[in-house]
N, C-alpha and C positions, 0 to 999 in steps of 0.2 A: 734421249741420248743423242749426242752430236753425231752427225753422219760420218765424221772422220775418226771416231773412236772405236777401237775394237776392245771388247772386254773379254778376256780369256775365259772360256767356259760358257760363253753365251752362244746361243744359236743365232742371235741377232747380229751377225757380222755385216759390217758396212758393205752395202751394194755399191756405193760410190768408188770403193777402193778395188772392186772386182773380185772379191772373195765369196765364196760359197758359205752357206750356213753350217755351223758345227765344225769349223775348221780347226779351232783351237780349244784348248781345255786348260784347267789351272794346274793341277798337281802333276801332270805328266809333261809339262812344258818348262823350258829353261829360257832365260834371256842370255844372250851372248853380247857382251859390250866390249869394244875395242877392235872390231873387225877392220882389216885394211879396207879402204874404200873400193878397191878392185876386187874384193872377194866375191865369189859366186855361191850359189846354192850348192853346186858340186863340191866346191872347196869346203864348205861347212859340213857337208855329208862325209867327206873323206876324213875331216877332223874327228868325227864321231864314229868312225868305222869301228867295229867291235861292239857297238851298242845297237839296240833294237829301236829303230825310228818308226814313227807311224807310217803306215803303207801309202798314204796319199798326202801330198803337199807337207812333208815334215819340216821344211825350212821356209821361213818368211823373212827375207832381208827388208829392213825398214828404210824408207826413203822420205826425205824432207818434202814439204809442200811444192818446192821448186824442182823435184825430181832428182836431187843428188842423194847418194848413199848417206845414211845417218850414222853409219859406223856400228850398227848393232843388228841383231836379228832375234827371231824367236824360233826355237826348235821344239817341235812335238815328238816325244818319244812313244813307244808302244805301251808303256805303263809308268805309273808313278815310281815304282821301284827302279826302273831303268833310268829315268830322269835323276833320281837321287844318286844312283851309281855313277852317272855321267859327270856329277860334280867333281869327280876326281880329276877331271881335265882343267879345272880352274887354274888360271894363270899359265897355261901351256900356250904354245905358239901356233898361230895360223900366219904362215909367211913370216914377215920379220917383226910382227906384233903379238905381244901376249894378249890374251883374252880373259876377261873376267866373266863368270857364269853366276847367274842368279835364279832362284826359284820363280816360276811364273805365276805363282799364286799370291794372295794377299793384295797389298797395294800395287805391286808389280803387275797385277792382272788388269788394271785400270789405266795403264799409261797409253796416251793417245798415239796413233799412228804417226810415224816420223819422228818420234822421240825415243830416247834410251833411258833406262834406269840410272 
């Protein structure tokens, strides 16, 4: 596996990216695409207030290899059901941009770091 790739659900998360093992999972994760480049983890957590997020590192904002925000993030919820419920926020706004939400499983689980679905 490429050292820059994160496979959701894998305990083999890239050490080169500073992640710990088991940080992400498949069915309890969502991709958020269309984030303002200025969005922070706190902004994303506020967007999902009212939903149960994972207790540790629930938001991972993606960055391109040159360190710029990629405009997307992965969000880990407390359960698969909570992630499914959070899909109701699809096409709502964070700041001045609407965001699209995608399940973190299937092919979306293998998207390399710094890329968006």
